[in-house]
N, C-alpha and C positions, 0 to 999 in steps of 0.2 A: 818349224818356222819354212810352211810351203813358200819355196823360189830364193830361198838362202841355204842351199845344200853346204858349201863350204863354210858358213858360220855354223849350223848345226852339227857337222862333223868336228868343228873344230871345239865345240863346247861338251859335245858326248865323247871326246875322247879324252879332255881334261881329269887325270886321276884324283888330283886334289881339289877338283871344282875350279870355278871361275870368278873371276873378280871383274864386276864392270864400271867403267871409270868413264864418267861425263860431267865437264862442267858447264853444259849448256853453249849458246851460239853469243853471248854478248862478249865473255871475256877468253880472248885466245892465248892458247897455249903460249905461244911464241912473245907474247906480249907479258908475260909472268916475270919475275927476278929471276935471275939464271940461277940462285942456288935453290929456289923452290923448284925450278923445272930440274936438276940435277938431283935433288934431293928426292921428289918423285920418281924418277928412272933409276935411280942407285937402290930404293926400296922396294919397287917391285923386281928388281933384279934378283934379290934375296928372296924372294917368297917361291914357293914350290906353285903355286896357282897359276894356271894362265890367267892372262889379262887382257878385256877387252876395252880397248881407248878410242874415245871418240875423239877425233884431233882433225882441225878444219884446213890447217895447211901441211903441206910435205916437208917444210923446213923443218917442223917438229919431231917430224920421224926420225932426225940424225941421233946414231948411237941409242938407238931404242934397243933393250934387252930381248933375247931370244923367244921370251914368254909371253911378248906384246903383242897383239894384234888388232891395226889401227884402219878404220874407215872414218870419211868425211860424216858418215850416217849410218846408225842403226835403228833396226825396228825394236825401238827401247822397250817397250811394254812386253814384246814376246822376248825378249831377251830375259828380263829382269825376272819374268815367271818362271823360266826350264828352272827343272830342279838343282841342276848341276851349276846354277849360278849362285855363289854362297853369300855374296856382297855387293851391294851399290854406292859406290863413292861418288856423290854427287855436290852441288853448289847449294844445293837447297831452294831451287824455285820452286811456284807453286805445281807447275805440269808433274815436274818429276815427285815431289813429297806426295801428291795424291796417285801416282803409278805404284810409287813403293808401298804406299799403306795398302793400295789395292791387292797388290803382288804379294803380300806378306814376306817381303826380304828386309833382312836387316841393313841400317846404314852407316857411313861412317861420311861426317859431312865437311867440307872446306868452304865455309861461306865465304863471301867477298863484299856485300855490300846489301843497301835496299833491306828486303824482309826476311832475307835467308839465315840470320843468325838466330831470329826468333823460330822458324820454321822447325831448323835443327834443335835447339832446345826443345821443343816439345817430342822429337824422338829420343832425346837423353830422358825425359819424365816420364815418359811410355814405358822405357827399358828396350827400346828396339834400335838404339844406335848411341853412336857417340859423335864428339866433332873435334877438329883441328883449328886451333889459331891460325887463320891465313898471316896476320901481320908478325907471327912469333913462330912460324914455321920450321919446324925441325923434322930430320927424315927420321928420329930415334924414334920422336913421339907418332908421327903418320904410321910408320911400321907397327909400332908398338901397341895401337889403337886398332889396326885393323887385327893383327894376332888376337888381340883382347875378342874381340867380336865373333872370330872365326873358332876361336876354343872355349868360348863361353856358350852353351847350347841355350842359355836361357834368352839370349837376343834373338835367336829365331822363332823361338817358343812364344815370346812376346810379339814377335811381328805377326804372326799366323794369328794370334788371339786377336790383334788388333783387328787384321783383315777380314777375320770371321766377323767382328762386330761392323766393320765398315758395310759388309756385305747384307748385314740383316738387317731389311727394310721392307717395308709393306709392300712397295713397287720396285721396279727395278729404273734404274737413271733415264733408259729409252721410254719408257712407258709414262714418265713424270715429265719428259720433255714435250712428247707428242701429247699428254692429257693439256697441259698448261698452254701449248701454241694453237690447241683447237679452243680450248677455254675464251682465248684473246679473241681470236676469229668469230667465235658466237654471239659473244657480248661487244661486238664492233670496236676492239679496241681496247676493252675492258678500262676505259676511263677511271674508271671509281677505283682502281689499284693506284693508281700514279700516285706519286707522292704530292704533299702542296709543295713542295720545296721549288718545284715547276712553276709555278704562280707567285714565286716569292720575288722581289725586286732584289739586284744585283748586292745594292749596300746591306740589306739585312740578312740575304744569304751568306754571307761573309763574315762576322756582320759587322760591318764596319760601325755601324751606330754605337754599339754597346764599347767597342774598342774605343771610338772618338769619347764615349763618357769616362771610361776608365782612366784613359791617358790625362783628360782632364783634370780630373780627380788627383792623380798621381803628381803632377805636375803642379797641380795647387798646394797638395802638400809638402810637395820639396820645395818649392817656393816658400811657404810660411815657415818651415825648418829652417832656411836658407836666412832669412830674416831673423829669426830667433836667435840663432847661433851667433850672425854678424851683430846683433844688438847686445849679445852677452859678453862677446870679445871686446867689443867695444868698452861698455860699461868697465869692464875689469880693466882693459887698458889705461883708463882714465882714472881709475880709482889708485893705481900703480903708480901713476905719474903723480899723483899730487901728494902721494904719502913719500915718494923718495926726490922730489924736487928739492 
């Protein structure tokens, strides 16, 4: 990692390897519930690995274990490609997911919202990672799954195999981007490739007209059923009154 000598030395000198921890920029550590903050710190303190932890605020660095190194920014892709980095703990954002697949590194997920749970379900399906339920977080589960991934060589093997398939393509991503950029320029904007949705009026695009029809049908059926039930109850009540008057 050119220009990051202290970081290079930290990773190279880790006898038991390094765990890289980054939950993105949307959720700050200091905004997490205190039990999760303490559970993560205590969990890291009991591990033999060194920890690289991306943290936004200096307030979150209070009472950190001695095996933890923090920064507000890391060259993430370079870090997770280093052979001595054994695990990537992530929230499951799209960028981190793609980088993890490309680097061939096992993943432990801590999904919080949006598409993150689905992204991390895929790592579990591929056999390249596990995830922890943020809403039911426990230190024991967190540490247990870290150890499970690190001690089971199949997670790393599956991650390497997934990376190999990811990179096995006819042309590189750079060549793909260059080709299609030049293609659009050669064909005056490539309007023939544009979706017809750009020419659709808003009430069809969303599709308000279809929703209006469905709503009208449901409302009509509801009204009809209401009338039938009301009529039936009225008839039963009238019969009951006549029989027992």
